[in-house]
mmCIF file of the N, C-alpha and C atoms, coordinates in Angstrom:
data_MODEL
# 
_entry.id   MODEL 
# 
loop_
_atom_site.group_PDB 
_atom_site.id 
_atom_site.type_symbol 
_atom_site.label_atom_id 
_atom_site.label_alt_id 
_atom_site.label_comp_id 
_atom_site.label_asym_id 
_atom_site.label_entity_id 
_atom_site.label_seq_id 
_atom_site.pdbx_PDB_ins_code 
_atom_site.Cartn_x 
_atom_site.Cartn_y 
_atom_site.Cartn_z 
_atom_site.occupancy 
_atom_site.B_iso_or_equiv 
_atom_site.pdbx_formal_charge 
_atom_site.auth_seq_id 
_atom_site.auth_comp_id 
_atom_site.auth_asym_id 
_atom_site.auth_atom_id 
_atom_site.pdbx_PDB_model_num 
ATOM 1   N N  . UNK A 1 1  ? 138.766 69.491 2.354  1.00 0.00 ? 1  UNK A N  1 
ATOM 2   C CA . UNK A 1 1  ? 137.805 70.393 2.842  1.00 0.00 ? 1  UNK A CA 1 
ATOM 3   C C  . UNK A 1 1  ? 138.166 70.740 4.509  1.00 0.00 ? 1  UNK A C  1 
ATOM 4   N N  . UNK A 1 2  ? 137.947 71.881 4.647  1.00 0.00 ? 2  UNK A N  1 
ATOM 5   C CA . UNK A 1 2  ? 138.330 72.306 6.084  1.00 0.00 ? 2  UNK A CA 1 
ATOM 6   C C  . UNK A 1 2  ? 137.205 72.448 6.893  1.00 0.00 ? 2  UNK A C  1 
ATOM 7   N N  . UNK A 1 3  ? 137.352 72.024 8.389  1.00 0.00 ? 3  UNK A N  1 
ATOM 8   C CA . UNK A 1 3  ? 136.301 71.974 8.989  1.00 0.00 ? 3  UNK A CA 1 
ATOM 9   C C  . UNK A 1 3  ? 135.856 73.742 9.350  1.00 0.00 ? 3  UNK A C  1 
ATOM 10  N N  . UNK A 1 4  ? 134.666 74.022 9.337  1.00 0.00 ? 4  UNK A N  1 
ATOM 11  C CA . UNK A 1 4  ? 134.307 75.408 9.970  1.00 0.00 ? 4  UNK A CA 1 
ATOM 12  C C  . UNK A 1 4  ? 134.950 75.930 11.164 1.00 0.00 ? 4  UNK A C  1 
ATOM 13  N N  . UNK A 1 5  ? 135.207 75.018 12.088 1.00 0.00 ? 5  UNK A N  1 
ATOM 14  C CA . UNK A 1 5  ? 135.911 75.320 13.200 1.00 0.00 ? 5  UNK A CA 1 
ATOM 15  C C  . UNK A 1 5  ? 136.985 74.282 13.587 1.00 0.00 ? 5  UNK A C  1 
ATOM 16  N N  . UNK A 1 6  ? 138.212 74.698 13.646 1.00 0.00 ? 6  UNK A N  1 
ATOM 17  C CA . UNK A 1 6  ? 139.374 74.003 13.637 1.00 0.00 ? 6  UNK A CA 1 
ATOM 18  C C  . UNK A 1 6  ? 139.079 73.213 15.036 1.00 0.00 ? 6  UNK A C  1 
ATOM 19  N N  . UNK A 1 7  ? 139.630 72.056 15.035 1.00 0.00 ? 7  UNK A N  1 
ATOM 20  C CA . UNK A 1 7  ? 139.690 71.339 16.402 1.00 0.00 ? 7  UNK A CA 1 
ATOM 21  C C  . UNK A 1 7  ? 140.272 71.912 17.570 1.00 0.00 ? 7  UNK A C  1 
ATOM 22  N N  . UNK A 1 8  ? 141.358 72.734 17.303 1.00 0.00 ? 8  UNK A N  1 
ATOM 23  C CA . UNK A 1 8  ? 141.960 73.302 18.368 1.00 0.00 ? 8  UNK A CA 1 
ATOM 24  C C  . UNK A 1 8  ? 141.260 74.649 18.820 1.00 0.00 ? 8  UNK A C  1 
ATOM 25  N N  . UNK A 1 9  ? 140.323 75.108 17.846 1.00 0.00 ? 9  UNK A N  1 
ATOM 26  C CA . UNK A 1 9  ? 139.531 76.375 18.326 1.00 0.00 ? 9  UNK A CA 1 
ATOM 27  C C  . UNK A 1 9  ? 138.361 75.803 19.261 1.00 0.00 ? 9  UNK A C  1 
ATOM 28  N N  . UNK A 1 10 ? 137.896 74.717 18.654 1.00 0.00 ? 10 UNK A N  1 
ATOM 29  C CA . UNK A 1 10 ? 136.769 73.944 19.592 1.00 0.00 ? 10 UNK A CA 1 
ATOM 30  C C  . UNK A 1 10 ? 137.162 73.651 20.847 1.00 0.00 ? 10 UNK A C  1 
ATOM 31  N N  . UNK A 1 11 ? 138.434 73.107 21.038 1.00 0.00 ? 11 UNK A N  1 
ATOM 32  C CA . UNK A 1 11 ? 138.977 72.714 22.327 1.00 0.00 ? 11 UNK A CA 1 
ATOM 33  C C  . UNK A 1 11 ? 139.215 73.699 23.084 1.00 0.00 ? 11 UNK A C  1 
ATOM 34  N N  . UNK A 1 12 ? 139.659 74.900 22.593 1.00 0.00 ? 12 UNK A N  1 
ATOM 35  C CA . UNK A 1 12 ? 139.734 76.160 23.434 1.00 0.00 ? 12 UNK A CA 1 
ATOM 36  C C  . UNK A 1 12 ? 138.700 76.756 23.800 1.00 0.00 ? 12 UNK A C  1 
ATOM 37  N N  . UNK A 1 13 ? 137.632 76.666 22.878 1.00 0.00 ? 13 UNK A N  1 
ATOM 38  C CA . UNK A 1 13 ? 136.207 77.419 23.472 1.00 0.00 ? 13 UNK A CA 1 
ATOM 39  C C  . UNK A 1 13 ? 135.626 76.455 24.567 1.00 0.00 ? 13 UNK A C  1 
ATOM 40  N N  . UNK A 1 14 ? 135.829 75.039 24.292 1.00 0.00 ? 14 UNK A N  1 
ATOM 41  C CA . UNK A 1 14 ? 135.194 74.112 25.487 1.00 0.00 ? 14 UNK A CA 1 
ATOM 42  C C  . UNK A 1 14 ? 136.042 74.278 26.753 1.00 0.00 ? 14 UNK A C  1 
ATOM 43  N N  . UNK A 1 15 ? 137.410 74.542 26.640 1.00 0.00 ? 15 UNK A N  1 
ATOM 44  C CA . UNK A 1 15 ? 138.147 74.929 28.100 1.00 0.00 ? 15 UNK A CA 1 
ATOM 45  C C  . UNK A 1 15 ? 137.614 75.963 28.669 1.00 0.00 ? 15 UNK A C  1 
ATOM 46  N N  . UNK A 1 16 ? 137.492 77.052 27.922 1.00 0.00 ? 16 UNK A N  1 
ATOM 47  C CA . UNK A 1 16 ? 137.112 78.399 28.374 1.00 0.00 ? 16 UNK A CA 1 
ATOM 48  C C  . UNK A 1 16 ? 135.851 78.421 29.137 1.00 0.00 ? 16 UNK A C  1 
ATOM 49  N N  . UNK A 1 17 ? 134.881 77.538 28.241 1.00 0.00 ? 17 UNK A N  1 
ATOM 50  C CA . UNK A 1 17 ? 133.417 77.330 29.065 1.00 0.00 ? 17 UNK A CA 1 
ATOM 51  C C  . UNK A 1 17 ? 133.336 76.693 30.157 1.00 0.00 ? 17 UNK A C  1 
ATOM 52  N N  . UNK A 1 18 ? 134.009 75.516 30.086 1.00 0.00 ? 18 UNK A N  1 
ATOM 53  C CA . UNK A 1 18 ? 134.177 74.537 31.031 1.00 0.00 ? 18 UNK A CA 1 
ATOM 54  C C  . UNK A 1 18 ? 134.672 75.198 32.187 1.00 0.00 ? 18 UNK A C  1 
ATOM 55  N N  . UNK A 1 19 ? 135.710 75.971 32.225 1.00 0.00 ? 19 UNK A N  1 
ATOM 56  C CA . UNK A 1 19 ? 136.192 76.605 33.361 1.00 0.00 ? 19 UNK A CA 1 
ATOM 57  C C  . UNK A 1 19 ? 135.722 77.874 33.902 1.00 0.00 ? 19 UNK A C  1 
ATOM 58  N N  . UNK A 1 20 ? 134.783 78.275 33.280 1.00 0.00 ? 20 UNK A N  1 
ATOM 59  C CA . UNK A 1 20 ? 133.987 79.421 33.674 1.00 0.00 ? 20 UNK A CA 1 
ATOM 60  C C  . UNK A 1 20 ? 132.878 79.055 34.584 1.00 0.00 ? 20 UNK A C  1 
ATOM 61  N N  . UNK A 1 21 ? 132.948 78.866 35.796 1.00 0.00 ? 21 UNK A N  1 
ATOM 62  C CA . UNK A 1 21 ? 131.944 78.492 36.847 1.00 0.00 ? 21 UNK A CA 1 
ATOM 63  C C  . UNK A 1 21 ? 130.541 79.398 36.762 1.00 0.00 ? 21 UNK A C  1 
ATOM 64  N N  . UNK A 1 22 ? 130.816 80.618 36.730 1.00 0.00 ? 22 UNK A N  1 
ATOM 65  C CA . UNK A 1 22 ? 129.614 81.680 36.619 1.00 0.00 ? 22 UNK A CA 1 
ATOM 66  C C  . UNK A 1 22 ? 128.689 81.487 35.358 1.00 0.00 ? 22 UNK A C  1 
ATOM 67  N N  . UNK A 1 23 ? 129.457 81.220 34.389 1.00 0.00 ? 23 UNK A N  1 
ATOM 68  C CA . UNK A 1 23 ? 128.774 80.938 32.887 1.00 0.00 ? 23 UNK A CA 1 
ATOM 69  C C  . UNK A 1 23 ? 127.836 79.780 33.175 1.00 0.00 ? 23 UNK A C  1 
ATOM 70  N N  . UNK A 1 24 ? 128.581 78.616 33.759 1.00 0.00 ? 24 UNK A N  1 
ATOM 71  C CA . UNK A 1 24 ? 128.097 77.402 33.769 1.00 0.00 ? 24 UNK A CA 1 
ATOM 72  C C  . UNK A 1 24 ? 126.813 77.295 34.803 1.00 0.00 ? 24 UNK A C  1 
ATOM 73  N N  . UNK A 1 25 ? 126.912 78.003 35.877 1.00 0.00 ? 25 UNK A N  1 
ATOM 74  C CA . UNK A 1 25 ? 125.878 78.228 36.968 1.00 0.00 ? 25 UNK A CA 1 
ATOM 75  C C  . UNK A 1 25 ? 124.661 79.065 36.176 1.00 0.00 ? 25 UNK A C  1 
ATOM 76  N N  . UNK A 1 26 ? 125.001 79.978 35.403 1.00 0.00 ? 26 UNK A N  1 
ATOM 77  C CA . UNK A 1 26 ? 123.843 80.850 34.730 1.00 0.00 ? 26 UNK A CA 1 
ATOM 78  C C  . UNK A 1 26 ? 123.152 79.922 33.621 1.00 0.00 ? 26 UNK A C  1 
ATOM 79  N N  . UNK A 1 27 ? 123.868 78.933 32.878 1.00 0.00 ? 27 UNK A N  1 
ATOM 80  C CA . UNK A 1 27 ? 123.143 78.117 32.138 1.00 0.00 ? 27 UNK A CA 1 
ATOM 81  C C  . UNK A 1 27 ? 122.381 77.228 32.822 1.00 0.00 ? 27 UNK A C  1 
ATOM 82  N N  . UNK A 1 28 ? 122.866 76.659 33.670 1.00 0.00 ? 28 UNK A N  1 
ATOM 83  C CA . UNK A 1 28 ? 121.969 75.766 34.668 1.00 0.00 ? 28 UNK A CA 1 
ATOM 84  C C  . UNK A 1 28 ? 120.785 76.365 35.107 1.00 0.00 ? 28 UNK A C  1 
ATOM 85  N N  . UNK A 1 29 ? 120.799 77.707 35.642 1.00 0.00 ? 29 UNK A N  1 
ATOM 86  C CA . UNK A 1 29 ? 119.788 78.394 36.203 1.00 0.00 ? 29 UNK A CA 1 
ATOM 87  C C  . UNK A 1 29 ? 118.552 78.696 35.143 1.00 0.00 ? 29 UNK A C  1 
ATOM 88  N N  . UNK A 1 30 ? 119.259 79.187 34.018 1.00 0.00 ? 30 UNK A N  1 
ATOM 89  C CA . UNK A 1 30 ? 118.485 79.202 32.916 1.00 0.00 ? 30 UNK A CA 1 
ATOM 90  C C  . UNK A 1 30 ? 117.249 78.205 32.529 1.00 0.00 ? 30 UNK A C  1 
ATOM 91  N N  . UNK A 1 31 ? 118.235 77.133 32.422 1.00 0.00 ? 31 UNK A N  1 
ATOM 92  C CA . UNK A 1 31 ? 117.730 75.771 31.817 1.00 0.00 ? 31 UNK A CA 1 
ATOM 93  C C  . UNK A 1 31 ? 116.607 75.188 33.079 1.00 0.00 ? 31 UNK A C  1 
ATOM 94  N N  . UNK A 1 32 ? 116.926 75.564 34.413 1.00 0.00 ? 32 UNK A N  1 
ATOM 95  C CA . UNK A 1 32 ? 115.847 75.125 35.345 1.00 0.00 ? 32 UNK A CA 1 
ATOM 96  C C  . UNK A 1 32 ? 114.689 76.027 35.391 1.00 0.00 ? 32 UNK A C  1 
ATOM 97  N N  . UNK A 1 33 ? 114.949 77.317 34.880 1.00 0.00 ? 33 UNK A N  1 
ATOM 98  C CA . UNK A 1 33 ? 113.655 78.303 34.910 1.00 0.00 ? 33 UNK A CA 1 
ATOM 99  C C  . UNK A 1 33 ? 112.852 77.897 33.740 1.00 0.00 ? 33 UNK A C  1 
ATOM 100 N N  . UNK A 1 34 ? 113.217 77.484 32.709 1.00 0.00 ? 34 UNK A N  1 
ATOM 101 C CA . UNK A 1 34 ? 112.590 77.251 31.529 1.00 0.00 ? 34 UNK A CA 1 
ATOM 102 C C  . UNK A 1 34 ? 111.842 75.769 31.688 1.00 0.00 ? 34 UNK A C  1 
ATOM 103 N N  . UNK A 1 35 ? 112.447 74.861 32.301 1.00 0.00 ? 35 UNK A N  1 
ATOM 104 C CA . UNK A 1 35 ? 112.140 73.514 32.473 1.00 0.00 ? 35 UNK A CA 1 
ATOM 105 C C  . UNK A 1 35 ? 110.811 73.813 33.508 1.00 0.00 ? 35 UNK A C  1 
ATOM 106 N N  . UNK A 1 36 ? 110.995 74.625 34.345 1.00 0.00 ? 36 UNK A N  1 
ATOM 107 C CA . UNK A 1 36 ? 109.923 75.057 35.471 1.00 0.00 ? 36 UNK A CA 1 
ATOM 108 C C  . UNK A 1 36 ? 108.768 75.462 34.978 1.00 0.00 ? 36 UNK A C  1 
ATOM 109 N N  . UNK A 1 37 ? 108.868 76.439 33.919 1.00 0.00 ? 37 UNK A N  1 
ATOM 110 C CA . UNK A 1 37 ? 107.768 77.099 33.322 1.00 0.00 ? 37 UNK A CA 1 
ATOM 111 C C  . UNK A 1 37 ? 107.100 76.075 32.466 1.00 0.00 ? 37 UNK A C  1 
ATOM 112 N N  . UNK A 1 38 ? 107.866 75.159 31.660 1.00 0.00 ? 38 UNK A N  1 
ATOM 113 C CA . UNK A 1 38 ? 107.120 74.094 30.913 1.00 0.00 ? 38 UNK A CA 1 
ATOM 114 C C  . UNK A 1 38 ? 106.386 73.407 31.676 1.00 0.00 ? 38 UNK A C  1 
ATOM 115 N N  . UNK A 1 39 ? 106.923 72.931 32.812 1.00 0.00 ? 39 UNK A N  1 
ATOM 116 C CA . UNK A 1 39 ? 106.268 71.897 33.624 1.00 0.00 ? 39 UNK A CA 1 
ATOM 117 C C  . UNK A 1 39 ? 104.948 72.642 34.140 1.00 0.00 ? 39 UNK A C  1 
ATOM 118 N N  . UNK A 1 40 ? 105.016 73.761 34.655 1.00 0.00 ? 40 UNK A N  1 
ATOM 119 C CA . UNK A 1 40 ? 103.764 74.607 35.213 1.00 0.00 ? 40 UNK A CA 1 
ATOM 120 C C  . UNK A 1 40 ? 102.727 74.550 33.751 1.00 0.00 ? 40 UNK A C  1 
ATOM 121 N N  . UNK A 1 41 ? 103.245 74.978 32.741 1.00 0.00 ? 41 UNK A N  1 
ATOM 122 C CA . UNK A 1 41 ? 102.094 74.966 31.665 1.00 0.00 ? 41 UNK A CA 1 
ATOM 123 C C  . UNK A 1 41 ? 101.567 73.677 31.294 1.00 0.00 ? 41 UNK A C  1 
ATOM 124 N N  . UNK A 1 42 ? 102.686 72.583 31.370 1.00 0.00 ? 42 UNK A N  1 
ATOM 125 C CA . UNK A 1 42 ? 101.885 71.095 31.200 1.00 0.00 ? 42 UNK A CA 1 
ATOM 126 C C  . UNK A 1 42 ? 100.804 70.990 32.192 1.00 0.00 ? 42 UNK A C  1 
ATOM 127 N N  . UNK A 1 43 ? 101.130 71.272 33.539 1.00 0.00 ? 43 UNK A N  1 
ATOM 128 C CA . UNK A 1 43 ? 100.206 70.819 34.599 1.00 0.00 ? 43 UNK A CA 1 
ATOM 129 C C  . UNK A 1 43 ? 98.984  71.557 34.492 1.00 0.00 ? 43 UNK A C  1 
ATOM 130 N N  . UNK A 1 44 ? 98.854  72.736 33.906 1.00 0.00 ? 44 UNK A N  1 
ATOM 131 C CA . UNK A 1 44 ? 97.733  73.530 33.774 1.00 0.00 ? 44 UNK A CA 1 
ATOM 132 C C  . UNK A 1 44 ? 96.967  72.895 32.915 1.00 0.00 ? 44 UNK A C  1 
ATOM 133 N N  . UNK A 1 45 ? 97.556  72.823 31.608 1.00 0.00 ? 45 UNK A N  1 
ATOM 134 C CA . UNK A 1 45 ? 96.844  72.254 30.473 1.00 0.00 ? 45 UNK A CA 1 
ATOM 135 C C  . UNK A 1 45 ? 96.129  70.986 30.996 1.00 0.00 ? 45 UNK A C  1 
ATOM 136 N N  . UNK A 1 46 ? 96.631  70.133 31.675 1.00 0.00 ? 46 UNK A N  1 
ATOM 137 C CA . UNK A 1 46 ? 96.248  68.650 31.788 1.00 0.00 ? 46 UNK A CA 1 
ATOM 138 C C  . UNK A 1 46 ? 94.941  68.942 33.049 1.00 0.00 ? 46 UNK A C  1 
ATOM 139 N N  . UNK A 1 47 ? 94.936  69.865 33.661 1.00 0.00 ? 47 UNK A N  1 
ATOM 140 C CA . UNK A 1 47 ? 93.573  69.921 34.586 1.00 0.00 ? 47 UNK A CA 1 
ATOM 141 C C  . UNK A 1 47 ? 92.432  70.707 33.962 1.00 0.00 ? 47 UNK A C  1 
# 
């Protein structure tokens, strides 16, 4: 049985994403915004 994504394809995608600093910064920014919104909602619901 063959994997849905070959190991070399996975390695290639990993390297492409890992070397794309703009992409990584956007992912971190999006995550920070979501975490902040979730934190505000949690604080508001506990007051």
